[in-house]
C-alpha positions as CSV (number, residue, x, y, z in Angstrom):
1,M,-2.0,2.5,23.7
2,S,-0.3,4.2,20.4
3,I,0.2,1.7,17.3
4,W,4.1,1.8,17.8
5,T,3.5,0.3,21.0
6,R,1.4,-2.5,19.6
7,I,4.2,-2.7,16.5
8,A,6.8,-3.0,19.5
9,A,4.5,-5.9,21.5
10,A,4.1,-7.7,18.1
11,V,7.9,-7.7,17.3
12,S,8.9,-8.3,20.5
13,A,7.1,-11.0,21.2
14,L,9.0,-13.3,18.4
15,A,10.8,-16.7,19.8
16,Q,14.7,-16.6,19.1
17,G,14.8,-17.7,15.8
18,E,11.6,-16.5,14.1
19,G,11.0,-14.0,11.3
20,L,9.0,-11.5,10.7
21,S,6.8,-13.5,8.5
22,V,5.5,-14.8,11.5
23,V,4.0,-12.0,12.9
24,F,1.6,-11.7,9.8
25,D,0.7,-15.3,10.6
26,R,-0.3,-14.0,14.1
27,L,-2.4,-11.0,12.6
28,R,-4.2,-13.4,10.0
29,G,-8.0,-13.3,10.5
30,V,-7.7,-10.1,12.9
31,Q,-10.9,-7.8,12.7
32,T,-10.4,-5.1,15.1
33,A,-9.0,-1.7,14.0
34,P,-6.2,-1.2,15.9
35,E,-5.1,-5.1,15.0
36,K,-5.6,-3.9,11.7
37,S,-3.6,-1.2,11.9
38,V,-0.9,-3.2,13.2
39,G,-0.8,-5.5,10.1
40,F,-1.0,-2.9,7.7
41,T,1.9,-1.0,9.0
42,I,4.2,-3.6,9.7
43,A,3.3,-5.0,6.3
44,V,4.3,-1.9,4.5
45,I,7.5,-1.4,6.2
46,A,8.4,-5.2,5.6
47,L,7.9,-4.8,1.7
48,G,9.3,-2.0,1.6
49,A,12.5,-2.9,3.3
50,K,12.2,-5.8,1.1
51,M,11.9,-3.5,-2.2
52,A,14.4,-1.2,-0.9
53,K,16.9,-3.4,-2.5
54,A,15.6,-4.2,-5.7
55,D,17.3,-1.5,-7.2
56,G,20.3,-2.1,-5.7
57,Q,20.7,0.1,-3.3
58,V,19.1,1.5,0.1
59,T,19.0,4.7,-0.1
60,R,18.3,7.3,2.8
61,N,15.1,9.3,0.7
62,E,13.7,5.6,1.0
63,V,14.1,4.7,4.4
64,S,12.7,8.1,5.4
65,A,9.7,7.5,3.1
66,F,8.2,5.9,6.0
67,R,8.9,8.4,7.9
68,R,6.5,10.5,5.7
69,I,4.1,8.2,5.2
70,F,3.7,7.2,8.6
71,A,4.4,10.5,10.7
72,I,6.6,8.5,13.2
73,P,7.5,10.5,16.5
74,E,11.0,10.8,16.9
75,E,10.5,8.5,19.9
76,E,8.8,5.6,18.0
77,A,11.5,5.5,15.1
78,A,13.5,3.2,16.9
79,N,10.7,0.9,16.7
80,A,10.1,1.3,12.8
81,A,13.4,0.9,12.0
82,R,13.5,-3.1,14.0
83,V,10.7,-3.6,12.2
84,F,12.8,-2.2,8.6
85,N,16.0,-4.0,9.8
86,L,13.9,-7.5,10.9
87,A,13.1,-7.9,7.3
88,R,15.9,-6.8,5.4
89,Q,17.7,-9.3,7.6
90,D,15.2,-11.9,7.0
91,V,16.4,-14.8,4.6
92,A,12.7,-14.7,3.1
93,G,12.0,-14.0,-0.2
94,F,9.4,-10.4,-0.8
95,D,6.8,-13.3,-2.3
96,L,6.8,-15.3,0.9
97,Y,6.0,-12.1,2.8
98,A,3.5,-10.7,-0.1
99,R,2.0,-14.4,0.4
100,K,1.7,-13.8,4.2
101,V,0.4,-10.5,3.9
102,A,-2.5,-11.4,1.4
103,A,-3.5,-14.2,3.7
104,M,-3.6,-12.1,6.5
105,F,-6.6,-9.7,5.6
106,R,-8.5,-12.5,3.3
107,P,-10.3,-14.8,5.8
108,E,-9.4,-18.1,5.1
109,G,-11.2,-20.3,2.5
110,Q,-13.2,-16.9,1.3
111,A,-12.9,-14.5,-2.0
112,L,-11.6,-11.2,-1.7
113,C,-14.2,-9.1,-0.2
114,A,-14.2,-5.3,-1.5
115,D,-13.1,-4.2,2.0
116,D,-10.2,-6.8,1.7
117,R,-9.0,-5.6,-1.6
118,N,-8.9,-2.2,-1.2
119,V,-6.6,-2.1,1.7
120,L,-4.1,-4.8,-0.5
121,I,-5.1,-1.5,-2.8
122,D,-3.5,1.0,0.2
123,L,-1.0,-1.2,1.2
124,L,0.5,-1.4,-2.5
125,E,-0.1,3.0,-3.1
126,G,2.3,2.9,-0.1
127,L,4.6,1.0,-1.7
128,F,4.7,3.0,-4.7
129,H,5.6,6.1,-2.3
130,I,8.5,4.6,-1.2
131,A,9.7,3.7,-4.8
132,M,9.3,6.7,-5.7
133,A,10.9,8.7,-3.0
134,D,14.5,9.1,-4.7
135,G,12.5,10.9,-7.5
136,A,12.6,7.9,-10.3
137,F,10.8,4.4,-10.6
138,H,13.4,1.6,-11.1
139,P,12.3,-1.0,-13.5
140,A,13.3,-3.6,-10.7
141,E,10.8,-1.6,-8.5
142,D,8.2,-2.0,-10.9
143,M,8.5,-5.8,-11.6
144,F,8.6,-5.9,-7.8
145,L,5.3,-4.3,-7.3
146,R,3.6,-5.9,-10.1
147,E,4.5,-8.9,-8.3
148,V,3.5,-8.0,-5.5
149,A,-0.1,-6.7,-7.0
150,S,-0.2,-10.1,-8.7
151,I,0.2,-12.4,-5.3
152,F,-2.4,-9.9,-3.5
153,G,-4.8,-10.8,-6.2
154,L,-4.8,-7.4,-8.3
155,D,-5.1,-7.9,-11.7
156,D,-2.9,-5.8,-14.0
157,R,-5.7,-2.5,-14.7
158,C,-5.7,-2.3,-11.1
159,Y,-1.9,-2.1,-11.2
160,A,-1.8,0.2,-14.3
161,T,-4.3,2.5,-12.5
162,L,-2.1,2.4,-9.4
163,R,0.9,3.0,-11.4
164,A,-0.7,6.2,-13.5
165,R,-1.8,7.8,-9.9
166,C,1.5,7.3,-8.0
167,V,4.4,7.8,-10.8
168,E,4.9,12.0,-11.3
169,G,6.3,12.7,-13.8
170,A,5.2,9.6,-16.5
171,P,2.5,10.0,-18.9
172,R,-1.4,10.0,-17.0
173,D,-3.7,8.4,-19.2
174,P,-6.8,10.0,-17.4
175,Y,-9.0,6.7,-18.4
176,E,-6.4,4.4,-16.2
177,V,-6.3,6.6,-13.2
178,L,-9.8,6.0,-13.5
179,G,-9.6,2.3,-13.8
180,V,-12.2,2.7,-16.9
181,A,-12.3,2.0,-20.8
182,H,-11.7,4.5,-23.2
183,D,-15.2,3.3,-24.6
184,A,-16.9,3.2,-21.5
185,A,-20.3,4.9,-21.0
186,M,-20.2,8.3,-19.2
187,D,-22.0,7.3,-16.7
188,D,-19.9,4.3,-15.8
189,I,-17.1,6.8,-15.7
190,R,-19.1,9.2,-13.5
191,A,-19.7,6.1,-10.9
192,A,-15.9,4.7,-11.5
193,W,-14.9,8.2,-10.2
194,R,-17.2,8.5,-7.1
195,Q,-16.4,5.7,-6.0
196,A,-12.8,6.1,-6.0
197,V,-14.0,9.2,-4.3
198,M,-15.8,6.9,-1.6
199,D,-12.9,5.1,-1.4
200,S,-10.5,7.4,-0.7
201,H,-12.7,9.1,2.4
202,P,-10.3,8.7,5.5
203,D,-13.5,7.4,7.5
204,A,-13.5,4.2,4.7
205,M,-9.7,3.9,5.0
206,I,-9.2,3.7,8.8
207,A,-11.9,1.7,8.9
208,R,-10.9,-1.1,6.8
209,G,-7.8,-1.0,8.3
210,V,-5.2,1.8,7.5
211,P,-3.8,3.5,10.2
212,E,-4.6,7.4,11.3
213,E,-1.6,7.7,10.5
214,A,-1.3,6.7,7.4
215,V,-4.5,8.2,5.9
216,K,-2.4,11.4,4.5
217,L,-1.6,8.7,1.6
218,A,-5.5,10.0,-0.2
219,E,-4.2,13.3,-0.4
220,R,-2.2,12.7,-3.8
221,R,-4.8,10.3,-4.8
222,L,-7.6,12.4,-4.9
223,I,-6.0,15.0,-6.6
224,A,-5.2,12.4,-9.1
225,I,-8.6,11.0,-9.1
226,N,-10.5,14.4,-9.3
227,A,-8.0,16.0,-12.4
228,A,-8.5,12.8,-14.4
229,W,-12.5,13.2,-14.2
230,A,-11.8,16.7,-14.7
231,E,-9.9,16.1,-18.0
232,I,-12.5,13.6,-19.3
233,S,-15.8,15.3,-18.3
234,G,-13.6,18.7,-20.1
235,R,-13.4,16.4,-23.2
236,K,-16.7,15.3,-23.7
237,A,-18.4,18.2,-23.1
238,A,-16.2,19.9,-25.5
């Protein structure tokens, strides 16, 4: 059963009058990789639909960004479009969606573990890709994503790291890309780089719930991570 068949089934199970946020409640605490992937994909599309209006307009590029991220087959485009439209039409605010998404990946009553945190970072990175689909990063999108990051329990440094990796054309501080302080010891910087590379490995991403269709999100991330390490290590060696 493909991920899009599972998504169609999850959406079709909604009763008359139920909003898409109900799907997040039903997927809360799921442990199997297929269910996690369904939750991840629906979360990116649903929050992306909310964000697509953050700059005052929904562009064709922003909508098509979903297809680039998830490599949606032509025959499954209608299922993705249904999720997008349900989220866009839902009167619930994006903050409610973000809280339900955060709860979906965090077991009730437990602290945010490393894998839960990483999958939320992966999700936020997907939203950055959607925001950048039209070639610009609008201040309203920046505010939207900062608020989502806060609801997810991700701190300002984590947000700055993601922003530095994902927003093309903006000055990139290599220390921000790796999420380390400028005065960090070289051993700590090297450890941060290695951990970032490990967290971006396709097997690690799939294990924490990122669908195979979206693993290519890490390609651009790895380029930024390795470029930052090369720049910092080159400075230290000079």
